N, C-alpha and C positions, 0 to 999 in steps of 0.2 A: 504494500500500500504506500502511495506517495505521501511524504510528510505534509501535514496541514500548514497552510500559511495563515497564521492566526494573529489577531490583534485584541488587546484588552484596553478598554477605556475605563479606568478606575476613577470614577467621578466623586465629587464631594457629596452630592445628593443621590445620584443614580449611576449605575455602571452597566456597560454592555460588553459583549464578547462577540467576535466576528471571525469568519473563515472565508477563504476563497474557494468556491465550488464552480466547476465548469467555466472558469475564467471570470466569474462574477462574485463579488463579496456578498455574504449573507450574515445577518445577525442570528445568533444562537438563542433559542428559547431557554430562559434561565429559571423561570418560576411560573408554573401553571400556564404554560404556553406563551407567556409574555417575554419580550426580548430585553426589557429593562429590569434591573434589580436594584431596589433601594439600597444604598450603601449603609446597611445597618446590621449589627450583630447583637443578638440577645443571648445572655447566659441564663438559662432557666435553672433556678435553684430547686425546683420541685422534682424534675426528672433528671437533673444534672447533664442536660444536653445543650448544645449550642445551635442556635437557629439564625438564619440569614434572611435579609430582604423583607418582603411583606409579612412573612411568617414571624420574623423577629419583632416587627412592629405590632403585629396582631397579638403576640404573647404579652407584650408590654401593655397594650390598651385593654387586654382582658384581665388586667390586674394580677397576672401570674407573678409570683415572687421571683425576682432576678435582677439583672443589670442590662440596660440597653445602651449600646454605643452607636453614635451616628457621627456624620461628618468626619470620618476617620482620615480622609485625605488631608484635612487641615492640620493634622498633627505633623506631617512631613516638614522638616526644616525648622520646627519649633522646639521649645524646651520640653514640651510634652513627649516628644519622641524618645526621650531618654528616661522618662518616668514610668512608674508602675501604678496600677490601680488595683484595689481589693476586689477580688471575685470570690465570694464566699470565704473559704479558709485559706486562700492562697493569693499571692500578689502576681499579677501578670503585666508584662510590659505593653505599652501602647503599640509598639511596632510588632510585637507578637500577635496582637489582635488584628493589625493590618494584614499580617501574613495569613492568619486564619481566613480572612475574607478573600484574599487573592487565591488561596488554596481552594476555596469553594468555587470560585470562577473557573479555575483550572479543571476541577472535577467536572463541572458542567460542560466545559469545552471538550474534554476527552470522552464524555458520554455521547456527545454529538458526533465526534469524528471516529469513534470506536477504535481509538489508538492513543498511545502515549504521545503527548505533545511536549517537545523540549525546546522549541524555538518560538519566540513571541516578540511582537513590537508593542511596547507599552506607550500609551499616550502620556504626555506631560504638558503642563501649562508653559507658556513662554517664560514665566517667572513663578516658581513656587513661592518665593519670598521676594518682596519688592526691595530693590536697591541694596541687595546683600548677596554678592556673587558666591561667597563662601557658603552661606546658609542654603542658597539655591542648589549648589553642587552637592551639598550634604543631603538635601532632600531627595535628589535623584538617586544618590548612592543608597540611601535608606530603602527606597522603593525597589531598587535593583536587588538588594540583599534579601528583602522580604520575598520577592519572586523567586530568587535562586534557592532559598530555603524550602520552597514548595516544589522544587524539582525542575524548574526551567533552567536549561543549561546555556542557551544562546538567547541573549536579551538585547534588544535594541530599543531606542527611544525615538519618538517623533513628536514635534510640537503639535498640539491639538488643532490649532487653526490650519496648519499645513495638511494634516490628515483630512480635515473637513474640505479643504481645497481639492484633494485627490478624489474625494467622493463627488464633489460638484462637477469636476472635470469629466466624469463619465457621461454627463448629460449635455455638455456644450456641443454646438455644431460649428462654431467658428472661434477664432481667437478672441479672448476677452482679457482685459486687465481687471482683475477682481479684487475687491476688498472682502476678505473673509472675516466675519464677526462671529466669535464663539463666546457667548456669555453663559457660563454655567453656574453651579452652586457656590464655587469658591473663588474662581478667577474669571477675568474677562481678557480674551486674547484676540489679537488682530494681525492679519498678514495681508500684504499686497503681493499677488501672485499672477503671473501670466499663465493662462490655461488655454488649451486647444486640443482637438482630437489628435493632431500630429505630435504635439509636445507630450501627450499622455503616453506615447510609446517610448519615450526617452528614459533611459535608466538614471541619468544624471540630471537632476532638476535644480541644481544649486543656482544657476544663472536665472532661473525663472522666478525665484523667490526674491523679491526686491526689498522687502522689509518685514520684520516681525517684532511686535511688542506685546507686552501683557501687563496687567495690573491686578493685584490681589484684592479684587472687589467682585463679589458675585451674589447669588441669591441668598446665601446664608447671612451675608453681611446686611442685606436689606431686612431679613427676618429679625436680626439682632437690633437694628436701629428702630424698627417698628415696635418691637417689644419694649425697648428702653423708653421710647417716647410715649407710648399709649397704654402699656400694660403695667410696667414696673411702678409707675407713680401710684397705682391703686394697691400696691403691696408695700408702700413706704418709701420708695425711691425719691430722693430730693426733699423729703420732709425733715423738719428740724428736730434737734434734741430738745428736751424739756426746758433747758436754760436758754434756748434760742441762739446760742453762740455759733452753732455750726449745723450742717446737715448730717444725716446718718451716713456712715461709710458706704461708698458706692460699689465696692468690689463684688459683694455677694449678689447684688441685683444684676450686675453686668454678667457674672458667671451664669446666672439662671437664664439670661436672655441669649446665651451663646451656646449653640448646639454642642460643640466639642468640650465645653467646660461645665456642663450641667452636673455631671457626676461629682465634681469637686465640692458641690454644695451638700452632697449626701454623706458627709462624714461627721463623726462624733465631735471633732474639733470645730467644724463649722457650726454645728448646732449649739455648742457652748458659746461661741462668739455671738450667735444670733440671740441667744437669751440675754446676753449682756446688752446688745443693741436695743432689744425690746425694753429693757429696764430704763435705758437712757432716752427712749423715743417719746416725743410729744404725742404722736399718733400710734400708741402701742397696738391699737386694734388693727392697723394696717400691717404692722410687723407680724401680728398673729396670723394674718392671712398668708404671709410669706412662709412662716414656719409650718403651717398646716400643709401647704403645697409641698414643702420639702419632706415633711413626715410621710405624706402619701406618695412620695416619689412621682409627683405629677409634673415635674419640670419638662420632660420630653413631650408629654401630651400637650402642655401649654404651648411649647414651641411649635408643635404641629398645628395648633389652632391659629397661631400667628401666621404661619406659612400659608395655611388655607385661605385666610383673609387676604393676604397679599395676592394670591393667585386669583381670587374672586374679583379683586379690584382692577384686574387687567381689562375687564369688560363690564364692570358695574361701578356705580358712583359711590357706593358705601358697602361696608361689610361689618359684621359684629363678631366679637370674640367673647364667648360665654363660658364662664367657669362655674361648675355646679358640683361642689364637693359637700360632704355633710356639714362641715364647719365653714366653708368658703363659698360664697355666691356673689358674683359680680359680672357685669358686662362692660366691655370696652368697644365703643363704636369708632370705626375708622373710615374716613372718606377718601376718595381718590385724591382730592387736594391735600389731605393730610399725609397720605403716602408720599406724594410727590414732594411736599415740603420736607418730609423726613429724610428722603434719600437724595435730595437735590444736589448736595455737595458731592456725594460719591458719583452721581451721574455726570456732573461736571468734570470730575477727574477722569472718568471713563472716556468722555468726549475729547478731552485734552490728549489722552493717550492715542485715540484714533487720529487726531490731527498730527501728532508727532510721527505716527507710523507713516502717514502720507508724505510728510516732509523727508523722513528717512529714505523713502523709496525714490525721492527726487523726481516726483511726478506731480502734475497739477490735479486738483480734485476733479476737474473736467475730463482728465484722461481716463478716469476709472469708469468702466462701462457697466459693471455689475457689482451688486452687493449681495453676498451669500450669507444668510442668517441661520445660525444654529445655536443650540443651547437654550434651556428653559427661560433664562432671564431676558432673552430678546423679545419675549412677549410683553414685557413691561412697557406701556405706552410712552412714558417719558424717555426711556432709554432709546427706543426706536426713533422717536421724534428727533432727539438731539444728534444721533449718529447719522440718520438719513439726511438731515439738513446739511451736513458737511459735503455730501455728494448728490445734490438734488437731481442731476441729470441721469444718474445710474439706474438701471433696471434692478428691481428687488426680487431676489429668489429666496423662497422659503425652503430650507433644508429639512431633513428629518431632525426634529428638535433634539431628540435624545440619541439618535443613531448615526448621524453623519460622521462624527469623529471615529466611532468604532469601525464603520465601513471603510473609511480611508486608511485606518491602521492595518486592516487585513490586506488592502492593496499594497501598502508599503512593505508589509511582510513578504509578499510575493516578489517584490523588487529586490529586497535585501537578502532573502534566503532561497530564492528560486534558482 
C-alpha cells in the first residue's frame, strides 16, 4: 500500500485531518461522521477514561466529574507548556495533554487509511507568539516533539495561510494575486500568494509567496474580551473593596474568562484567595456568584455561552448569556454594537497586520485580484468589513471555514513526501 500523504490542522478551537486520495485531498471523519473535532480533552474521573472532541465537551456539560481542557494550542510557546496540572491523583504536563490529543488525531487518520502513518505536514500559524522569535521557534519545537512522541517519524510544517492558498488554488482557472485570510480561534494569519493552474504543478513555490504575516489574535481572544466586558462585572470584576481604596484583584476574573486558564481557578489555593477577596469586597454577593461558579466547575460552560453569543451576533443584533445554577442566576445581554466596541482595538490590529502584509509583498492593494477567507473568525462582520475595505476591488471567495487549511496541508504533504 502506498504511504498516505497526510496533513493535520491542530487548531485552537477545532482540528481537522486530511489525506490525498486519487490525487485529491479529502478530510477524514473524526467524530460521528463529522470532519471537524473540537480541540478538547476530558479526563473522566468516574470511568477513568479520556475523551476527545464533542464527547469530551458532552461529558463536561453532563456534569460528569472530571477535568476539561480546551484551547490547548494556546499553550504552545507559553509558560504553561512547561507546567503541570492535577488530574485526579497525578500531575500531568500540558504538553503531554497536547500529545494525547495529537495521538487521537493520528489514530483516526490510521483508521481511515488502514495503515500506519509516519509522515505528516502539520499546520502552524505564521507566529505562534507575537514579536518573540525564540518563543515562536520553541512553540514549533514543542508541537514537533508532541507529534514525534505519538509515532510520527517524518514531520514537516507549513504556514496555515499558505496551506489555505494551496486549497484555493485547486479551484482557480486563471492566474490570481490572492490575499489569503485565515482567522481562527487563536491567531489571524495572512499571505499574498500568486496562484494559477500552471503554478499548482510546480514543486517549488517559494517565489510565488510574496509575503506572510500573522498576529496572535483570534476567536478565543474575542471570547475573553466579551466575557471580561459583559460577564465578569456581574461576578465582581472592577468592583471596589469595602474601604473604596482600590478595586478587587483582576487576575482570577481574567483567568475565568480565558479558555486555557480556567482550570487554574479550580485549585484549593485559588479558593483560599477568593475567600479573602470576598471578605474585602464591597459587593460580597457578586464574589459569591464567582465562587459558586468555581465550586460547580462551571467556568468552561460559561465560556461556551460567551462563545455562542459571539457566534449569534454575526447575524443578529443582540444575544443573551444566561447562567442558571442553584445559587447563581443572572443574564448578560450583549448587542452587536457592544461586541464591536469590545473587540474594536484587536480588529484594528488585525487590519494593520493585513496592511503591512500588502506592503511587505511590494504590491498595491489594487493589484490583489482575490481575497480567500477561511477560519471561523472571518464570519465576524467587523473583521470582514475592515479587511475587505483594504482591497475593495478584489473578488471575495469563501473557503471551507474549518477545512481549507487541512486540505492544503495534505496537498503539501504530497509535494514534500511524494
